[in-house]
N, C-alpha and C positions, 0 to 999 in steps of 0.2 A: 519450101516446106516449112509450115509453122511448128514451132516447138510446142509441146503441152504446156499449160499455163504454169504448173508448178515444177517444171523441169529446171534444174540448174546444171550448166554445162561447164566444166573447168578443164583447163589444159595443165601443162606441167607447172606453170607458174599462177595458177589460179587458186582460189580459196580452198581451205580445208574441207573435206567432204564429211556429211554427217557419219558419225560412228554406227556400228552395228547394222543390223538388217541383211538382206540378200545381195550379193555381188554377182552380177551375170556378165559374162565375157562374150563379146560378139565380134563378128568379122564380115558379116553380109552373106555368109553361106547359108545353104539349106540347114545344115546341122546346127548352126548357131541359132537360127530362127526357131527351131524346135525346142533347143535349150531355153531360149528366152520365154517361149510360151509357158514351159514348165517352170521357170524361175517366177514367173508372174503369179501362177497358181500357188506357188509354195510360199511367196511373200504374202499372199493373201491369207493363206491358211495360218500362217505365223503372226499375222497381224503386225507386220513390219513394212518398212520401206525397201524399195528396191533401187540400186545403183547399176546402171549399165557401163560397162567398161569397154574401151577399144585402145589397143596400142598400136604405133606405127613405128617403123624405123627403116633406114636404108643400110643395107649391108656394108661392112667396112671396107670391102674389095670391090673392085669393079665400078667404082664411081664415075669414071670417064672424066670428062673435063670439070675441073674445079668450079669453074665459073657457072655451071649448070646445077651445081648441087643445091644452091639456095632455092632456085626454081622448082627442084624435084621435091624438096623438103616441104615448100609451100604447097605443092600438089597433094603430097601425102597427108598434110595436116587438113586440107579441105575435104579429101576423101574420108578421113576419119570422122569428121564433123558430119559429112553426109550420112554415113554408116550409123552414127550415134542417134542423129535425128530421126532416121527411118525406124530405128528399132524402139526409140521412146514413143513414137507415134503408135507403133504396133502395140507396145506394152499398154498405152492408155485406151486403145480400142478394146483390148481384152479386159481392162480393169480401169474404169474411168475415175474411180476414187482412190486409186493407189498413188501413193507419193512416190515420184520417180526423179532420180537424179542421173546426170550422165557425166563420164570423165574420159577425157582423151589424154593419153600419156605417150610422149616420144621415149621409145626404148623397146627392146625385145619382149616378146610376150611373157615368157615364164617368170623372169625377176620382177617385171612390171606388176603382173597380177599376184605375185607373191607378196609383194609390197602392199598392195591394195587390199589383201586379205586380212591384214592386221586388224583385230577387233571385230571382224564380221562374224555374222551367226553361220554364215554358209556362202561358198562360192560356187557358181553353176557354170558349167562348160559344156561344149558339144563334143561329140566323140571324134570329130575330124573337122577339117577346115577347108579353105578355098585351095590350099596346095601352093607350092612355090614360095619365093621370098615374100610374097605379099600375103600369104595365108596366115591367119592368126592361130586358128584352133586347130592345129594338127594333133595327131595321136600322141606326138611327143609332148605337147604342151599339157594335155591331160595328165600324162605321166609325171611330168615334172612338178605340177601343182599337187598331185597326191603325195609326191615325196616331200615337198617343202612348204606347202601353204600353212598359214597360222590359224586356220579353222578347217572345219570339215569340208570336204570337197564333193560336190555331186557332178557325175559324168553322165549326161543325159544319152541314154541309148535305147535302142528298139523303135520299132515301127507300130506295134500293136497298141491299139487304144484300150487301156486297162478297164476292167469293171470295178464298181465301187467296192464289191465284195471281195476283190483279189487281195491277198494278203501282203504284208510287208515280211520280208525274210530278213533275218540277222544271223550272223556268224558269231558264236560264243565259245571262248576258250578261257584258259586261266591266266591270261596276260594282264599286266597291271592296269591296262585301258580297258579291260572287258566290260567293266560296269559302266563306263562312259559310251560304249558301243551299244550296249543293251539299252541305256536310257534314251539315246538317241533314236533307236528304232521303236521303243515304246512310245515316244512322243510323236514319232511319224505315224504310227498306227492311230494312236488317239486322234490326231487331227484328221485322218482319212476316215474314221469310224470303221476300221477294218480289222481282221484279225491278225495276230503275228506269229510267225513261224520260227522258233529258236532253234538253230542247227549247231549241233557240235559234232564234228568229225574226229575221229579217234582211230587209233592203231594199238592193238595189243602189244606191249613191248616185249613179251616173251614168245610171241608167236614164231618169229623166225628161228628162234634157238630151239623150240620144240620140234618145228619142221625139220630143222637139220638133224635131229636125233630121231626123226621118223615117228614121232609120239603126237598124238592129238589128245588135248585136255580140255574137254567141254566144259567141266566144272570151273577151271581158272578162266576160260572165256567168259562164262556167265558171271563170274565175279567182277571182272573187269567191266563188263556191261553195266551191272548194277551200280558199281561205283561211278562210272560216267553219268549214268542218268540220275543218280543222287545228287551228283555236284551241279548238274544242269539245272535241276529242279530248285536247288538252293539259290542259285544265282539270279533265276527267274523271280523267285519269291521275294529276294532282297530289293530288288529295283521294281517289280510289278506292284508292289503295295501302294506305289504312288500313282498307279494306272488302273485303278480297279475295273474301268470300263473295257479295257482290252482283253479280248479272248486270246489266249496263248497255247499254242501246240509246241511241245517240245519233241525234237527229232534227233536221234543219235545215229551216226553212220559210220561205218567202218571204211567208206570210201576216202579217197584223198580229198582235203578240204575244198578245194576248187570245184571239183566234180560234184560233191555233195551240194554245194551251194548253187551251182549251175542248174542241177536237177530240179532243185526248188523253185529257181528263178523263172522256169518256163511259164508258170502261171502266176507270177508276182507281179505287183506294181511298183515295187521298190526293193533292192537290197541294200542292207547296211552291214559294213565290214569295218574292221580296224586295219591299220597299216602293218602290224607285225604281231606275231604271236609268241608262244614261249620257247619253241625250238623245233628241231627237225623230227623228234619223235612225238611229243603230245601237242605241239603248237597247231593250233587251226589257221590263225590269220597271220600267216607269214607274208613276207613282201610279194612273193612270187603268187600267192593266193589273190591279194588285192588286185595286182597286175593283171592276172587272168580274168577277174570279174569286170575290171574297167575296160578290157579289151573284147570280152566275148558275152557278157550278160545281154540277155534279150529284153532287158528293161533298164531304167536308170539305176545307178548305184552311188550311195553316199559313202565316202571313205572318211572315218572318223580318226582325227589325229590326237 
């Protein structure tokens, strides 16, 4: 199989890779192929290059006869090269003018990809992989990258082909990274020419106390609702001034954060969330929320770190 003309393949001791751009992790699985196609489109939309990565390693236990270890590692290295060659060819068929680089690394997938994510605009992974010791993109890999990657992580989920008018959905709260999350979502919507739905999930901090006393206070509830809506509108305005072409719908919800976002995700082409929020009462984007989206969303999810 002939590699694309502008493809550069590196191994553990090879030359440095170009900085920035989109990094896509592959393993030869159907999930990885779906993620690669999404990564190609994303790199095109961002007008950046694409680097395709594959890692291989042999478990520390169960090697068997040591004299066989070298032969097995050579086979794994060759298999890695074939996976990357096929992936690069598929990428170039989808986007002939896209600059594509490939990289093969010896090592377990999560730390290898975390290292490769340094300086990237985005790293893209599938939601699951081949399975067993040879599988690369298992659910645990996506979870590990969401926790430790040095750049935003896109976990490509869902089988539905989105319409061009389907929105980007973003979770917004008062966390320090909230503006970064919102800016990533605005940029994604601008690239796609689609609307943006900004969701803030909230709980009335006095509701449980009032319920315990058997009292309902509609006026207090309305006051909290207005406060939440005003805060969300202010945050949207602060970031949205740089994205005048994007139409925004603000949604506040008294559901739990993950439930509110998953409801909006049913008709979305992308969900953007952060890794953590403010806390158990008012925080939207807790670690459990981003994990829920990565595991259950019906569309791709970008987690901003």
